[in-house]
Structures are given as C-alpha cells and as structure tokens.
N, C-alpha and C positions, 0 to 999 in steps of 0.2 A: 766495372761496367755492368749494366743491366739492360733488360729489354722492356719496352713499353708497348702494350697492346692498346692501340687507339681504335675506338669504334665511334663512328659518327652516324647518327640517325637523324635525317633531315636537318643537318647542321649542328645538332647538339652532340658535343663530344664527351666521351667517357674514356678514362684511362685506367689501366691496371698495370702493375709493375711486377716483373718476374726476374728472378736471379738467373734462370736458365732460358736461353733462346728456344731450345727444343720444347720445353713446357709451354711457353707462350705460343709457339707455332701449333702445338697440339690443341690447345684451348681455342685458338682462332679457327683452325680447321673444323673443330666440333661445332662452333657457333655458326660458321658459314654453312655447314651441312644442315644444321637445324633450320636456319632461315630458308634454305632451298627446299627442305622437306615440307615446310609450311607454305610453300608456294612462291617464294622469291625467285626472280629470274637473274641468273648470273650475267653480268654485263662485261666484266673484265677481271682478269687475274694476272698478276705479275709475280714471277718466281725466278729471280735472276741476280747475278752479281753485276753491278753497274761498275765496270772497270774505270770509266772516265771519272766518275764521282768518288770511287773508292769505297763503296759500301754495298751491302746486300739489300735487295728490294723484295719485299713480300707483302702483297696487297691484294684485296678483292673488293669489287664493287657489285652491289646487288640492287634490284628494284622490286618492290612488293606493292601490288595494288590490292587493297582490302577494303571492302565497304565503300568503294568510291574514292578512297584516299590513297595517295601514292607515297610510299616510304622509300627514300633513297638511303641506302646503307653502305658504308664503306668501312673496311678494316685495314689496318696497316701495322706492321711491326717496326718499331723504331729503336735505334741504339740510344741508350741513355748513360750518362756518367755524371759523377759528382765533380763539379768544377773546382771545389776548394780542397780536394784531396792532395796530400803531399806526395 
C-alpha cells in the first residue's frame, strides 16, 4: 500500500506518491501552510476516521484571490495499492 497526495488547482489534478502516510501528511501540511501564508483562505479541513466507509480522511480546501483571479485549491490523501500484487 502507498499514499497518494492529490492536489487540485481550479480542477487541474496533480498527484504524488509516498511510501509513508506520515511523510505525505507532512508535505501536505507544509503546502497548505504555504498557500495560507501567501493569502489563501482556508475553507474546510477534514481529519478523521470514517468508520462507516472504513478509511481515514485527510483533506483541505482553500481559496485564493490574486490579481482578480480566484484559485480553488484542494488537497487530499488517498490510499493506493497495486491491484495485481500476489
């Protein structure tokens, strides 16, 4: 299993893959903090175990207005696995 850090900026998706959930979480937290320090407004953050669905949810949504343009930015950590593993 591995962790996918998914970042979407105005609908354009970027993915990075990590062996360690803790490393992915650290990188995501650093990026969210950087966006906020550059003026982004935090809209929502989820940090919980979803018992009904059986997985951990870690997400953040931000909005940045710069030079009259609005940037909607979302981050999420997703579980990944190789389907063809024995």
